C-alpha positions in Angstrom: 167.0 140.8 60.2 166.4 137.1 60.1 168.0 136.6 63.5 165.9 139.4 65.0 162.7 137.9 63.7 163.7 134.4 65.0 164.5 135.9 68.5 161.2 137.8 68.6 159.2 134.8 67.6 160.8 132.4 70.0 161.0 135.0 72.7 157.3 135.8 72.3 156.4 132.1 72.7 158.5 131.8 75.8 157.0 134.9 77.3 153.5 133.7 76.5 154.3 130.3 78.1 155.8 131.8 81.2 153.0 134.3 81.9 150.2 131.8 81.4 151.9 129.0 83.3 152.5 131.3 86.3 148.8 132.4 86.2 147.5 128.8 86.1 149.9 126.7 88.1 151.3 127.0 91.6 154.0 124.9 93.3 154.0 124.3 97.0 156.6 122.6 99.2 156.4 121.5 102.8 158.9 120.0 105.2 157.3 117.2 107.3 159.3 114.7 109.3 162.6 115.7 107.6 161.0 114.9 104.2 160.4 117.5 101.5 156.9 117.1 100.1 156.1 119.1 96.9 152.8 119.6 95.1 151.8 121.2 91.8 148.3 122.7 91.6 146.7 123.6 88.3 143.4 125.6 88.2 141.2 124.3 85.4 138.0 126.3 86.0 139.4 129.9 86.0 142.3 129.3 83.7 140.8 127.5 80.7 141.8 130.2 78.2 145.3 130.3 79.7 145.6 126.5 79.3 144.6 127.0 75.6 147.4 129.5 75.1 149.8 127.2 76.9 148.9 124.3 74.6 149.1 126.4 71.5 152.4 128.0 72.5 153.9 124.5 73.2 152.7 123.2 69.9 154.2 126.2 68.0 157.5 125.9 69.9 157.6 122.2 69.2 157.0 122.8 65.5 159.9 125.3 65.3 162.3 123.1 67.2 161.4 120.1 65.1 161.9 122.1 61.9 165.3 123.4 63.1 166.4 119.8 63.9 165.2 118.3 60.6 166.6 121.2 58.5 170.0 120.9 60.1 170.3 117.1 60.6 172.9 115.4 58.5 173.2 111.6 58.8 176.7 110.2 59.2 
């Protein structure tokens, strides 16, 4: 039961991040003069609530990962 709850929690955070990142950001690549040029575009105006969800999900995921590290760390 504990493993299922952990997978649902982390899976939900990953799904929230993925759906909101794909709705706010877009990646473009072009080939000019045998050089690959890439760009990342983030929409601030239309996607402000999505950016809030992204920041919150990253913060929660960071807290969980930090807790797992500190709980299982054993100095040598």
